[in-house]
One Martini backbone bead per residue (centre of mass of N, CA, C, O) as a GRO file, in nm:
protein
  153
    1MET     BB    1  26.543   8.080 -11.934
    2THR     BB    2  26.579   8.332 -12.187
    3LYS     BB    3  26.683   8.676 -12.256
    4THR     BB    4  26.700   8.908 -12.513
    5ASN     BB    5  26.934   9.173 -12.542
    6MET     BB    6  26.989   9.502 -12.664
    7LEU     BB    7  27.266   9.711 -12.687
    8ASN     BB    8  27.303   9.752 -12.978
    9ASN     BB    9  27.230   9.719 -13.290
   10ASN     BB   10  27.418   9.413 -13.305
   11ASP     BB   11  27.412   9.352 -12.991
   12PHE     BB   12  27.389   9.038 -12.815
   13ILE     BB   13  27.245   8.898 -12.514
   14SER     BB   14  27.216   8.649 -12.266
   15VAL     BB   15  26.959   8.634 -12.010
   16PRO     BB   16  26.858   8.508 -11.730
   17VAL     BB   17  26.540   8.420 -11.616
   18VAL     BB   18  26.440   8.509 -11.281
   19PRO     BB   19  26.247   8.489 -11.041
   20PHE     BB   20  26.163   8.650 -10.784
   21GLY     BB   21  26.330   8.482 -10.521
   22ALA     BB   22  26.461   8.253 -10.647
   23GLY     BB   23  26.640   8.043 -10.426
   24GLN     BB   24  26.535   8.207 -10.184
   25PRO     BB   25  26.465   8.281  -9.888
   26SER     BB   26  26.234   8.378  -9.702
   27ARG     BB   27  26.154   8.681  -9.521
   28ARG     BB   28  25.919   8.540  -9.398
   29PRO     BB   29  25.804   8.414  -9.135
   30GLU     BB   30  25.680   8.153  -8.994
   31THR     BB   31  25.325   8.097  -8.958
   32LYS     BB   32  25.061   8.029  -8.757
   33VAL     BB   33  24.727   7.936  -8.851
   34SER     BB   34  24.424   7.947  -8.757
   35GLN     BB   35  24.133   7.707  -8.810
   36HIS     BB   36  23.906   7.883  -8.716
   37PRO     BB   37  23.614   7.983  -8.748
   38GLY     BB   38  23.611   8.345  -8.767
   39GLN     BB   39  23.905   8.364  -8.852
   40ARG     BB   40  24.156   8.523  -8.981
   41SER     BB   41  24.387   8.504  -9.196
   42GLY     BB   42  24.708   8.606  -9.068
   43VAL     BB   43  24.647   8.606  -8.769
   44LEU     BB   44  24.802   8.669  -8.472
   45GLN     BB   45  24.842   8.497  -8.157
   46GLY     BB   46  24.910   8.513  -7.848
   47LYS     BB   47  25.066   8.275  -7.593
   48LYS     BB   48  25.176   8.435  -7.366
   49VAL     BB   49  25.186   8.429  -7.026
   50THR     BB   50  25.089   8.685  -6.811
   51SER     BB   51  25.142   8.916  -6.558
   52ALA     BB   52  25.091   9.197  -6.375
   53GLY     BB   53  25.409   9.266  -6.354
   54ASP     BB   54  25.479   9.300  -6.676
   55GLY     BB   55  25.264   9.543  -6.801
   56VAL     BB   56  25.156   9.328  -7.024
   57LYS     BB   57  24.820   9.261  -7.152
   58GLY     BB   58  24.613   9.054  -7.301
   59ILE     BB   59  24.291   9.055  -7.481
   60PRO     BB   60  24.078   8.838  -7.561
   61ARG     BB   61  23.862   8.734  -7.780
   62ARG     BB   62  23.540   8.694  -7.861
   63LEU     BB   63  23.281   8.504  -7.952
   64HIS     BB   64  23.044   8.559  -8.222
   65ALA     BB   65  22.687   8.486  -8.270
   66PHE     BB   66  22.415   8.378  -8.476
   67VAL     BB   67  22.124   8.239  -8.332
   68SER     BB   68  21.882   8.033  -8.485
   69ARG     BB   69  21.589   7.845  -8.480
   70LEU     BB   70  21.440   7.868  -8.218
   71GLU     BB   71  21.217   7.823  -7.999
   72ALA     BB   72  20.956   7.967  -7.898
   73GLY     BB   73  21.042   8.088  -7.565
   74THR     BB   74  21.323   8.114  -7.558
   75THR     BB   75  21.575   8.196  -7.337
   76ASP     BB   76  21.868   8.326  -7.230
   77GLN     BB   77  21.895   8.138  -6.985
   78GLN     BB   78  21.853   7.866  -7.130
   79LEU     BB   79  22.093   7.894  -7.325
   80ALA     BB   80  22.315   7.932  -7.110
   81ALA     BB   81  22.257   7.656  -6.970
   82TRP     BB   82  22.317   7.482  -7.213
   83LEU     BB   83  22.613   7.571  -7.254
   84ALA     BB   84  22.709   7.494  -6.970
   85GLY     BB   85  22.631   7.184  -7.007
   86ILE     BB   86  22.864   7.153  -7.254
   87GLY     BB   87  23.112   7.374  -7.144
   88ILE     BB   88  23.013   7.674  -7.186
   89LEU     BB   89  23.135   7.926  -7.003
   90GLY     BB   90  23.009   8.251  -6.986
   91ALA     BB   91  22.779   8.303  -7.160
   92THR     BB   92  22.624   8.533  -7.387
   93CYS     BB   93  22.270   8.616  -7.412
   94SER     BB   94  22.072   8.783  -7.676
   95LEU     BB   95  21.779   8.883  -7.765
   96ILE     BB   96  21.623   8.925  -8.076
   97VAL     BB   97  21.437   9.199  -8.182
   98PRO     BB   98  21.220   9.265  -8.394
   99LYS     BB   99  21.147   9.479  -8.638
  100ASP     BB  100  20.853   9.648  -8.692
  101GLY     BB  101  20.669   9.420  -8.541
  102ARG     BB  102  20.765   9.157  -8.608
  103THR     BB  103  20.695   8.803  -8.659
  104PHE     BB  104  20.795   8.479  -8.538
  105LYS     BB  105  20.835   8.119  -8.489
  106THR     BB  106  21.117   8.217  -8.393
  107VAL     BB  107  21.435   8.257  -8.238
  108ALA     BB  108  21.708   8.495  -8.164
  109PHE     BB  109  22.070   8.518  -8.101
  110ARG     BB  110  22.332   8.666  -7.923
  111VAL     BB  111  22.645   8.497  -7.898
  112SER     BB  112  22.899   8.476  -7.637
  113CYS     BB  113  23.250   8.373  -7.595
  114ASP     BB  114  23.519   8.233  -7.519
  115ALA     BB  115  23.783   8.118  -7.721
  116GLN     BB  116  23.839   7.844  -7.567
  117TYR     BB  117  23.543   7.730  -7.695
  118ALA     BB  118  23.555   7.687  -8.010
  119ASN     BB  119  23.515   7.383  -8.055
  120LEU     BB  120  23.232   7.374  -7.926
  121PHE     BB  121  23.092   7.616  -8.065
  122TYR     BB  122  23.158   7.483  -8.377
  123ASP     BB  123  22.995   7.232  -8.297
  124GLU     BB  124  22.714   7.077  -8.407
  125ALA     BB  125  22.670   6.886  -8.151
  126SER     BB  126  22.612   7.141  -7.946
  127TRP     BB  127  22.348   7.181  -8.109
  128PRO     BB  128  22.038   7.192  -8.181
  129ALA     BB  129  21.833   7.067  -8.391
  130GLY     BB  130  21.781   7.321  -8.653
  131CYS     BB  131  21.977   7.517  -8.581
  132GLU     BB  132  22.156   7.830  -8.638
  133LEU     BB  133  22.505   7.930  -8.714
  134ARG     BB  134  22.666   8.255  -8.719
  135ASP     BB  135  22.861   8.494  -8.770
  136TRP     BB  136  22.913   8.791  -8.650
  137VAL     BB  137  22.841   9.114  -8.787
  138PHE     BB  138  23.030   9.400  -8.793
  139ARG     BB  139  22.921   9.744  -8.803
  140SER     BB  140  22.923  10.053  -8.873
  141LYS     BB  141  22.720  10.320  -8.845
  142ALA     BB  142  22.776  10.438  -9.127
  143THR     BB  143  22.707  10.177  -9.281
  144ASN     BB  144  22.416  10.146  -9.176
  145ALA     BB  145  22.305  10.420  -9.276
  146GLN     BB  146  22.360  10.366  -9.574
  147HIS     BB  147  22.194  10.108  -9.599
  148VAL     BB  148  21.919  10.236  -9.516
  149GLU     BB  149  21.909  10.441  -9.750
  150ASN     BB  150  21.921  10.231  -9.985
  151VAL     BB  151  21.660  10.070  -9.896
  152SER     BB  152  21.452  10.328  -9.881
  153VAL     BB  153  21.463  10.421 -10.199
   0.00000   0.00000   0.00000
């Protein structure tokens, strides 16, 4: 494809139109993006194992989820034991107490575990039939306060 440009009143030349960067190697290095649900695309995670003497050590993120629709009476210890039984060790489970004295027929938990268990954690076969698991959404206190004001108006 060419584009015609006018130089003077009657002088025309044809200039090929080439998309920016066409035919040139990308300046961005190839990166592998993790395909685990709950992780943002484009985020790189370090893989190099370091020791205490290296001076720099990364702290891996934990997975966090909202687990709901479990039978009423289920305790955090029972859920943690269930997760340990399927191979997710060191999981932290916190019962979510309904606000404003509301009552439900089921219970919900905030569950977190080490990211090394992501495959088990996000596997539907790891969870009891009927329960639901969603990624935990973190919000700043300012956002929560604004949301509460908007709801109560």
